[in-house]
C-alpha positions in Angstrom: 93.5 82.4 145.5 92.2 79.2 147.1 94.4 77.2 149.5 96.5 74.5 147.8 95.7 72.0 150.5 92.1 70.6 150.8 91.8 71.6 154.4 92.3 74.8 156.5 95.5 75.4 158.5 95.2 77.7 161.4 97.8 80.5 161.8 98.8 78.9 165.1 99.6 75.6 163.4 101.5 77.4 160.7 103.6 79.2 163.3 104.3 76.0 165.1 105.5 74.3 161.9 107.6 77.2 161.0 109.1 77.3 164.4 110.0 73.7 164.1 111.9 74.5 161.0 113.8 77.2 162.8 115.0 74.7 165.4 117.3 73.1 162.8 120.5 75.0 163.4 123.0 72.4 162.3 123.0 71.7 158.6 124.6 68.4 157.8 125.7 69.4 154.3 126.6 73.0 154.4 130.2 74.1 154.9 131.6 77.5 155.0 132.4 79.2 151.7 136.0 80.5 151.8 135.0 84.0 150.7 131.7 85.7 149.8 131.5 85.1 146.0 131.1 87.9 143.4 127.9 87.1 141.5 126.1 88.3 138.4 122.7 86.8 137.5 121.5 86.5 133.9 117.8 85.6 134.0 114.8 85.3 131.6 112.5 86.4 134.5 109.0 87.5 133.3 109.0 85.1 130.4 107.1 81.8 130.0 108.5 80.0 133.1 107.9 81.7 136.5 110.4 79.6 138.4 112.8 82.6 137.9 110.5 84.7 140.1 110.8 82.0 142.8 114.5 81.9 142.5 114.7 85.7 142.6 112.8 85.8 145.9 115.3 83.3 147.3 118.3 85.4 146.0 117.1 88.6 147.6 116.3 86.9 150.9 119.9 85.6 150.9 121.6 88.6 149.3 123.8 88.9 152.4 125.6 85.7 151.3 126.9 87.2 148.0 128.7 90.2 146.6 126.0 90.8 144.0 127.2 92.8 141.0 124.6 92.5 138.3 121.0 91.5 137.5 120.7 91.1 133.8 117.4 90.4 131.9 118.4 88.0 129.1 115.2 86.6 127.6 116.3 84.5 124.7 112.6 83.3 124.5 109.4 84.8 125.8 108.7 88.3 127.2 111.1 88.6 130.0 112.3 92.1 130.8 114.2 94.3 133.3 110.9 95.7 134.6 110.0 92.3 136.1 113.3 92.5 138.1 112.3 95.9 139.3 108.8 94.7 140.3 110.3 91.9 142.4 112.7 94.3 144.1 109.6 96.5 144.9 108.1 93.6 146.8 111.4 93.0 148.6 111.5 96.7 149.5 108.2 96.4 151.4 109.6 93.4 153.4 113.1 94.7 153.7 112.8 96.5 157.1 111.7 93.3 158.9 114.2 91.1 157.0 117.1 93.4 157.8 116.4 93.3 161.5 117.5 89.6 161.4 120.2 89.9 158.6 121.8 93.4 158.7 124.0 92.6 155.7 121.1 92.1 153.2 121.4 94.4 150.2 119.2 97.4 150.1 116.4 97.7 147.5 118.1 100.7 145.9 121.4 98.8 145.7 119.6 96.0 143.9 117.8 98.4 141.5 121.2 99.9 140.5 122.3 96.5 139.3 119.4 95.8 136.9 120.3 95.9 133.2 118.5 94.9 130.0 120.1 92.3 127.9 119.2 90.8 124.6 115.5 90.2 123.9 115.3 87.2 121.7 117.8 84.5 120.8 121.1 85.3 119.1 121.3 84.8 115.4 123.1 81.9 113.8 126.5 83.5 114.3 125.9 83.3 118.1 126.3 87.1 118.7 125.1 90.3 117.1 125.5 93.6 118.9 126.3 94.6 122.4 123.5 95.1 124.9 123.3 97.0 128.2 123.5 93.6 129.8 126.5 92.3 127.9 128.4 95.5 128.4 127.7 95.3 132.2 129.1 91.7 132.2 132.3 93.0 130.6 132.5 95.9 133.0 132.1 93.7 136.1 134.5 91.1 134.9 137.2 93.6 134.3 137.1 95.0 137.8 140.2 94.5 139.8 139.6 91.7 142.2 141.4 88.6 143.5 138.1 86.7 143.0 136.5 85.6 139.7 133.0 86.8 138.7 130.5 84.1 138.9 127.8 84.4 136.2 124.8 82.4 137.1 122.7 81.9 133.9 119.0 81.1 134.5 118.0 81.3 130.8 119.9 81.7 127.5 123.6 82.3 127.1 123.2 85.1 124.6 124.5 88.0 126.7 127.4 85.8 128.0 128.4 85.0 124.4 128.1 88.6 123.3 130.3 89.7 126.2 133.0 87.2 125.4 132.9 88.1 121.7 133.3 91.7 122.5 135.9 91.3 125.3 137.7 87.9 125.1 140.1 89.1 127.7 137.5 88.5 130.4 137.7 84.7 129.8 140.0 83.9 132.8 138.1 86.3 135.0 134.7 84.6 134.9 133.1 81.4 136.0 129.7 80.3 134.5 127.1 78.1 136.1 124.4 77.5 133.5 121.0 75.9 134.0 120.9 74.3 130.5 118.5 71.6 129.5 115.4 73.4 128.1 117.3 76.7 128.1 119.7 75.2 125.6 116.9 74.9 123.0 116.5 78.6 123.0 120.2 79.5 122.9 121.7 76.8 120.6 123.5 79.5 118.5 125.2 81.2 121.5 126.1 77.8 123.0 127.7 76.7 119.7 129.6 79.9 119.5 131.0 79.5 123.1 131.8 75.8 122.7 133.6 76.4 119.4 135.5 79.6 120.3 135.9 79.4 124.1 136.5 75.7 124.9 138.6 76.8 128.0 135.7 78.6 129.5 135.2 77.7 133.2 131.6 76.3 132.8 129.2 74.2 134.9 126.7 73.0 132.3 123.9 71.7 134.4 121.4 70.1 132.0 119.6 67.8 134.4 120.9 67.9 137.9 119.0 71.0 138.7 115.8 68.9 138.4 116.6 67.5 141.8 115.3 70.6 143.3 112.0 70.3 141.5 110.9 66.7 142.1 109.6 65.3 145.3 110.6 61.7 144.5 111.6 59.8 147.6 111.7 63.0 149.7 110.0 62.6 153.0 109.1 66.0 154.6 110.1 64.8 158.0 109.4 68.2 159.5 105.7 67.6 158.9 105.4 63.9 159.9 102.6 63.4 162.3 100.9 66.7 161.6 97.6 67.2 159.8 99.4 68.9 156.9 101.5 65.8 156.3 98.7 63.3 156.6 96.2 65.1 154.3 98.6 66.3 151.7 99.6 62.7 150.7 103.3 63.6 151.3 103.2 66.4 148.8 106.1 68.4 150.3 106.0 71.1 147.6 102.4 72.1 148.5 102.9 71.7 152.3 106.0 73.9 152.2 104.1 76.8 150.8 101.3 76.4 153.3 103.5 75.9 156.3 106.4 78.3 155.6 105.5 80.9 153.0 101.8 81.7 153.2 101.2 84.8 155.3 104.9 85.9 155.2 105.1 89.4 153.9 104.7 90.8 150.4 107.1 88.3 148.9 105.1 85.5 150.5 101.9 86.8 149.0 103.4 87.1 145.6 104.9 83.6 145.7 101.4 82.1 145.5 101.2 83.4 141.9 103.9 81.0 140.6 102.8 77.4 140.2 100.2 78.0 142.9 103.0 78.2 145.5 104.5 74.9 144.6 108.3 75.0 144.8 109.9 74.7 141.4 113.0 76.9 141.5 115.0 75.1 138.9 117.5 77.9 138.8 118.2 78.0 142.6 120.9 75.2 142.5 123.2 77.8 141.0 122.9 79.9 144.1 123.1 77.0 146.4 126.4 75.9 144.8 127.9 79.2 145.9 126.5 78.9 149.5 128.1 75.6 150.4 131.7 74.6 150.4 134.4 75.6 148.0 133.0 76.7 144.6 136.4 76.1 143.0 135.9 72.4 143.2 132.8 71.3 141.1 133.5 67.6 141.9 132.7 68.1 145.6 129.3 67.3 147.1 127.3 70.5 147.6 123.8 71.9 147.9 124.0 72.9 144.3 125.1 69.6 142.9 128.3 67.6 142.1 129.7 67.5 138.6 132.3 65.7 136.4 134.7 66.7 133.7 133.3 67.1 130.1 136.0 66.8 127.5 133.7 67.2 124.5 130.2 68.5 123.7 128.5 66.2 121.1 127.3 67.8 117.9 125.7 65.8 115.1 125.6 67.3 111.6 123.3 65.9 109.0 122.9 66.7 105.3 119.7 64.8 104.9 116.4 64.3 106.7 116.5 62.1 109.8 114.8 58.7 110.4 114.1 56.6 113.5 117.5 54.9 112.8 119.2 58.2 113.8 119.9 58.6 117.6 121.4 61.7 119.1 122.5 62.4 122.7 120.0 64.3 124.8 120.9 68.0 125.2 123.3 67.7 122.3 123.4 70.0 119.3 121.9 68.8 116.0 122.6 70.7 112.8 120.4 69.9 109.8 121.6 71.2 106.4 119.5 71.3 103.3 120.9 71.8 99.8 119.0 74.2 97.5 119.3 77.0 95.1 121.7 79.9 95.7 119.8 83.1 96.5 120.9 86.7 96.6 120.4 87.0 100.4 122.9 87.7 103.2 124.2 84.8 105.2 122.1 84.3 108.3 118.8 85.4 106.6 115.8 83.5 108.0 114.4 81.3 105.3 112.4 78.5 106.9 110.7 77.3 110.1 111.1 73.8 111.6 108.2 72.6 113.9 109.1 70.1 116.6 106.8 69.2 119.4 104.5 72.1 118.6 107.3 74.6 118.9 108.8 76.5 116.0 112.5 77.1 115.3 114.1 79.4 112.7 116.4 78.2 110.0 118.7 80.4 108.0 120.6 80.7 104.7 124.3 79.8 105.2 125.5 80.7 101.8 126.3 78.8 98.6 122.9 77.1 98.5 123.2 75.7 102.1 120.3 76.1 104.5 120.8 75.2 108.1 119.1 75.0 111.5 120.3 74.0 115.0 118.3 72.2 117.6 118.8 70.7 121.1 116.3 68.2 122.7 115.6 68.7 126.4 114.5 65.1 127.2 114.9 61.5 125.9 112.1 60.8 123.4 111.2 60.2 119.8 110.7 63.5 117.9 109.1 64.3 114.5 109.8 67.5 112.6 108.4 69.3 109.6 109.8 72.2 107.5 107.8 75.1 106.2 109.2 77.7 103.8 108.3 80.0 101.0 111.0 78.1 99.0 109.5 75.1 97.3 112.6 73.0 97.6 112.5 73.3 101.4 108.8 73.4 102.1 107.2 70.1 103.3 110.4 68.3 104.2 110.1 66.2 107.3 111.8 63.5 109.5 112.0 61.6 112.7 114.8 61.0 115.2 115.5 59.4 118.5 116.9 61.3 121.5 119.0 59.0 123.7 119.1 59.0 127.5 122.8 59.5 128.3 124.6 62.8 128.2 127.1 63.6 126.7 127.1 60.1 125.2 129.6 59.2 122.5 132.0 61.6 120.8 130.9 62.4 117.3 133.1 63.5 114.4 131.7 67.0 114.7 131.9 67.3 118.5 133.2 70.4 120.1 136.4 69.6 121.9 136.5 71.3 125.3 139.2 72.2 127.8 139.9 71.3 131.4 137.3 73.5 133.1 134.0 72.5 131.4 132.0 70.2 133.7 128.5 68.7 133.6 126.0 66.3 135.2 127.4 63.1 136.7 126.8 59.9 134.6 126.6 57.4 137.5 123.4 55.3 137.1 122.5 55.6 140.8 122.4 59.4 140.5 119.7 59.4 137.9 116.2 60.2 139.1 114.0 58.7 136.4 115.2 60.4 133.2 117.2 63.1 135.0 120.9 62.5 135.0 122.7 63.7 138.2 119.5 64.8 139.8 120.2 63.0 143.1 123.3 65.1 143.6 120.9 68.0 144.3 117.8 66.3 145.6 119.7 64.7 148.5 120.1 68.2 150.0 116.8 69.7 149.2 115.2 69.2 152.6 118.2 70.9 154.3 117.9 73.9 151.9 114.2 74.3 152.6 114.6 74.1 156.3 117.2 76.9 156.1 115.0 79.0 154.0 112.0 78.5 156.3 113.8 80.3 159.0 114.1 83.4 156.8 110.5 83.2 155.8 109.6 83.1 159.5 111.2 86.5 159.9 108.2 87.9 157.9 105.5 86.1 159.8 
């Protein structure tokens, strides 16, 4: 693969830059976590978005900071699978001897392999659950372990295995804490999300729909550690690209693999969930932390329509939309797929809800105006279409059909000054991004 930067960087310069990173020993933001947290990861790694691979590399290189209890493959969309987890652990195994010289408490490759479980492949049906999976059963088993600590479930994809676990074992509710990277992932798990919001409103949940984007964007971030160097001057302040060149390239097997994801550019939209458990007291989601700061969410907006939508209809971004269509009664089980809705070149499955009612759920990932069309073998459904507007603010106004939530459901802060463009709460994460990358650079340097 060609270098990302349009000029060569010598190994010596890379080493000097990496060494400069390692000199930052005092982190302004980070505070000691009271106890090493119990963690289970639910990930769609291996699917359509390779940022999970980047976050998995970060997790393994910091596995000494957690009591890791599970790695569950939960691909609600795409071709993610447990085998991709095992492949990543294989890379880590080759780097492990050198990493462990510096961090003796890092988890062994065999210990990580033993935690890998296969969860649901594909989204949950309209009910929000179906049958237990190896992954959902592992969530239950871990949650039921005797401990004075909760089990933190960090969800990097869909909520399907979490919903299945709570359906099968509702007694685990007080034993778990969920940090979910929602936003686009909500589109693929609307049914499991609806099930959780309707049936488990007292779930301890961080619903991060936009704040995580603060770790992706470079807006207003000055890579101070490169100021005055050739890398800084010629990369036009592109700190994503320069970070790979300066700190990852040439660093072991994990470093070589990292180049395959976004050409080495840092995305890692799931990593804020890990950062949240590395900095300060996780029991207080309102605090400032590497992984964001959040506010209470007393309702989750849900808009139910029994007609096609027009540009006069506005819904809150990330909120659930239910479209119901009236038609003939058919002799098919409730939940049978009957039509497809196409939105923004993506297709979503609608089902028969019984008594001549046909329904589909959808959640928009960004403020915009969207058109949809319906295709079906049933003439009374086929060809229907509409348009709707997605508003900027989340959760917006309470609707008559909103899900009422308890005291432990939190989400992105609404303060206008914390937006970064369209992304609500993004600055609660982006403000710490440079500190995080400096810290990680030290660990990459162990592999140089």
